[in-house]
N, C-alpha and C positions, 0 to 999 in steps of 0.2 A: 853419978852422972850418965853412965852409961844408958840408965831407964829413959832419963830425960832426953837425952838425943835420940835414940829411937825415937819417943813418945813425939819429937821433933819433926823425925823422916816420916812417919803415919802421919802426921798432920800435912805435911807436903804430901806425902804420896794421894791422900783422898784429896786435896787440891788439884793435885794433877790430872787425877780422873774425872775432875769435873769438869776440867776446861775441854773447849771444842775440840774436834781434833779431826781431818780429813785421814792423817794416815793411820787412825785407829790407837793412840795413844802409844806406838811401841816403839817409840824415839823417849818418851819418858818411863817406859817399862824398862829399857835397859841402862837406864841414868837411876833409874829406883834401884836395879838389881847389882849395878855397881858400887853405891852407897851403902847399898844393906848387907850384903852379906858380910862387908867388914863390920859392920855395925851390930850385927847378928853374932858373929865371934867374940867381939868387946862385953857383951851382954852374956853369954854364955861365961868367958873367961871373970869377968869381974860378979857378976852376980849368981850363978849355979846354972843346973838345966834346967830345973822347976821354970825361972822366968823365962831362960831360956827357949822352950819348949814354948812358953807363953808366947813370947814374940817371935817365933817364927809360925807360928799358927795365928799372929796375926797379919805379918808379911803372906801368907800363903792366901789368906784371906785377900787384903788386896791385892795379889799379884796373882790371881787364879787360871789366868788366861797362859802364860807363859808359864805357872806349874801345872797346866795342864798338859800343854804341848812336851814338858819336861819327861810329864809320866809315859809320854805315848813314844818319846824316842829312847827311853828306858826301856819299853816291851819290845820295840823293834829290836834294839839292840840285843837283846839278852832272847828275844825268839819268841817272847808270850805271844798268844795269841788272845785276843780281847773279843 
């Protein structure tokens, strides 16, 4: 059931990415992050770490810019020069 819910989330995320937006999709990205994190936890809990990592990779490919900004924030936080 968790994989079906994640697939529905992925379809909704791709649909949100296709919609035109003047604000560069950030409101949709915030909503997808808020709903996607519990779904990922559910997939990890019920299906195991292999399916969880595959779904995490799919979520990162959909939300690549928020993931990139999070990665840059972590590097600044820990003082890593890029």
